[in-house]
C-alpha positions as CSV (number, residue, x, y, z in Angstrom):
1,M,228.1,324.5,-2.0
2,T,227.0,321.5,0.1
3,D,224.5,318.9,-1.1
4,D,221.8,320.4,1.2
5,E,222.3,323.9,-0.1
6,M,222.1,322.6,-3.7
7,E,218.9,320.8,-3.0
8,K,217.4,323.9,-1.3
9,S,218.3,326.1,-4.2
10,Y,217.3,323.5,-6.9
11,R,216.7,325.0,-10.3
12,S,215.6,322.7,-13.1
13,G,217.9,322.2,-16.0
14,L,214.8,322.2,-18.3
15,P,214.0,325.1,-20.5
16,G,211.0,327.5,-20.1
17,V,207.7,326.3,-18.6
18,L,209.0,322.8,-18.1
19,G,211.7,324.1,-15.8
20,V,209.2,326.1,-13.8
21,I,206.9,323.1,-13.4
22,D,209.9,320.8,-12.5
23,T,211.2,323.3,-9.9
24,A,207.7,323.7,-8.4
25,I,207.2,319.9,-8.2
26,S,210.6,319.6,-6.5
27,K,209.7,322.1,-3.9
28,I,206.3,320.4,-3.3
29,E,208.1,317.0,-3.0
30,A,210.5,318.5,-0.5
31,V,207.7,319.8,1.7
32,I,205.7,316.5,1.5
33,L,208.8,314.6,2.5
34,A,209.7,316.9,5.4
35,M,206.2,317.1,6.7
36,G,205.7,313.3,6.3
37,V,208.9,312.5,8.3
38,L,208.0,315.1,11.0
39,L,204.4,313.8,11.3
40,M,205.6,310.2,11.6
41,A,208.1,311.1,14.3
42,L,205.4,313.2,16.2
43,N,202.8,310.4,15.8
44,T,205.3,307.7,17.0
45,V,206.5,309.7,20.0
46,T,202.9,310.7,21.0
47,N,201.9,307.0,20.8
48,V,204.8,305.8,22.9
49,V,204.1,308.5,25.5
50,A,200.4,307.6,25.5
51,R,201.1,303.9,25.9
52,F,203.5,304.5,28.9
53,V,201.6,307.3,30.6
54,F,198.0,306.3,30.0
55,G,198.5,302.6,29.4
56,N,196.8,302.7,26.0
57,S,198.1,303.3,22.5
58,I,196.4,305.7,20.1
59,M,194.1,303.5,18.0
60,F,194.9,305.0,14.6
61,S,198.7,305.5,15.2
62,G,199.7,302.4,13.2
63,E,197.4,303.2,10.3
64,L,198.6,306.8,10.2
65,N,202.3,305.7,10.1
66,R,201.4,303.2,7.3
67,I,199.9,306.1,5.3
68,L,202.9,308.3,5.9
69,I,205.4,305.5,5.0
70,I,203.6,305.0,1.6
71,M,203.5,308.8,1.1
72,I,207.2,309.3,1.9
73,T,208.3,306.3,-0.2
74,F,206.5,307.2,-3.4
75,A,207.0,311.0,-3.1
76,G,210.7,310.2,-2.4
77,I,211.4,308.2,-5.5
78,G,210.6,311.2,-7.7
79,Y,212.7,313.4,-5.4
80,A,215.6,310.9,-5.6
81,A,215.5,310.7,-9.4
82,R,215.3,314.5,-9.7
83,H,218.4,315.0,-7.5
84,G,220.4,312.1,-8.9
85,R,220.3,310.4,-5.5
86,H,219.4,306.9,-6.7
87,I,221.5,303.8,-6.3
88,R,223.8,303.1,-9.3
89,M,225.9,300.1,-10.2
90,S,228.7,301.9,-12.0
91,A,231.7,299.6,-12.6
92,I,231.2,299.3,-16.3
93,Y,229.7,302.8,-16.6
94,D,232.8,304.4,-15.0
95,A,235.2,302.6,-17.3
96,L,233.5,304.1,-20.4
97,P,234.6,307.3,-22.1
98,V,232.2,310.3,-21.9
99,G,230.3,309.4,-25.1
100,G,229.8,305.9,-24.0
101,R,228.6,307.0,-20.5
102,R,226.2,309.4,-22.1
103,A,224.8,306.6,-24.4
104,L,224.6,304.2,-21.5
105,M,222.8,306.8,-19.4
106,I,220.3,307.4,-22.1
107,C,219.6,303.7,-22.3
108,I,219.4,303.4,-18.5
109,A,217.1,306.4,-18.2
110,L,214.8,305.2,-21.0
111,F,214.6,301.7,-19.5
112,T,214.0,303.0,-16.0
113,S,211.3,305.3,-17.3
114,L,209.6,302.4,-19.1
115,V,209.7,300.3,-15.9
116,M,208.2,303.2,-14.0
117,F,205.3,303.6,-16.5
118,F,204.8,299.8,-16.4
119,L,204.5,300.0,-12.6
120,L,202.3,303.0,-12.9
121,Y,199.8,301.0,-15.0
122,Y,199.8,298.1,-12.6
123,S,199.5,300.4,-9.6
124,I,196.3,301.9,-11.1
125,V,195.0,298.4,-11.8
126,Y,195.7,297.5,-8.1
127,I,194.0,300.7,-6.8
128,L,190.9,300.0,-9.0
129,D,190.8,296.4,-7.6
130,L,191.0,297.8,-4.0
131,H,188.3,300.3,-4.8
132,S,186.0,297.6,-6.1
133,K,186.4,295.5,-2.9
134,G,185.4,298.5,-0.7
135,R,187.9,297.8,2.1
136,V,188.4,300.5,4.8
137,L,191.0,301.1,7.5
138,P,189.6,299.8,10.8
139,S,190.4,302.8,13.0
140,L,190.3,305.7,10.6
141,G,187.5,304.4,8.4
142,L,189.3,305.6,5.3
143,P,188.9,303.6,2.1
144,V,192.2,301.7,1.6
145,W,192.5,302.6,-2.0
146,I,192.9,306.3,-1.1
147,I,196.1,305.7,0.8
148,Y,197.6,304.1,-2.3
149,L,197.0,307.0,-4.6
150,W,200.6,308.1,-3.8
151,V,201.9,305.1,-5.6
152,P,200.9,306.0,-9.2
153,M,201.7,309.6,-8.6
154,G,205.2,308.6,-7.5
155,F,205.7,306.3,-10.5
156,L,204.4,308.9,-12.9
157,I,206.7,311.7,-11.6
158,T,209.6,309.3,-11.5
159,G,208.9,308.0,-15.0
160,I,208.7,311.5,-16.4
161,Q,211.9,312.5,-14.6
162,Y,213.8,309.6,-16.1
163,L,212.4,310.3,-19.6
164,L,213.5,314.0,-19.3
165,T,216.9,312.8,-18.1
166,A,217.2,310.7,-21.3
167,V,216.2,313.8,-23.4
168,K,218.7,316.0,-21.5
169,N,221.5,313.5,-22.1
170,F,220.5,313.2,-25.8
171,T,220.7,317.0,-26.3
172,S,223.8,317.7,-24.2
173,H,227.5,317.1,-24.4
174,D,227.8,316.4,-20.7
175,V,226.5,313.3,-18.9
176,Y,223.5,314.0,-16.6
177,L,222.2,311.8,-13.8
178,S,219.0,313.9,-13.8
179,T,217.9,317.0,-15.6
180,G,219.9,319.2,-13.1
181,V,222.7,317.0,-11.9
182,V,225.9,316.5,-14.0
183,D,227.6,313.2,-13.6
184,G,230.9,313.3,-11.7
185,Y,232.6,312.6,-8.4
186,K,233.2,315.2,-5.8
187,D,236.4,315.3,-3.8
188,T,234.9,314.6,-0.3
189,E,238.3,314.1,1.4
190,T,238.7,316.5,4.3
191,E,241.9,317.3,6.2
192,V,241.8,316.6,10.0
């Protein structure tokens, strides 16, 4: 099964209702990411065509792309954590036996979760500050704080995902990169 097929058929490694919620959030994130990338491409192409054909850009195109970049970035961090697609520095980790890797993964997941919750708090403080200033986007007229609501949502989902990864590793004999991804390397060598 390829990585794409595994992501499409994602089933949470969590038991009961938590697994159902995790699977639903995963599917919602996938739709948000796909729609965000498609909308950004469509917006950019439309703006380029408008600029060359009509001599004028679409006024709100840059603002819309800014909103979409924020949405894709912060919806994507939860998605990456859920599918074990985050960047890892693994030289020491790889040299450890399974028990050591599991213990280190628990520490890494708990620390990362703590950092995500810390950033969640400060993103809320930032949004409240933006709200109090009353700034709006010039072309769309949308309050600026609204476009940043994706930030705390992304940090919350990612923090929860890493916390659940720590719990999964604590209760399992295998080492998990996320609640549904077991640690290990795949043989990606193909014959020509």
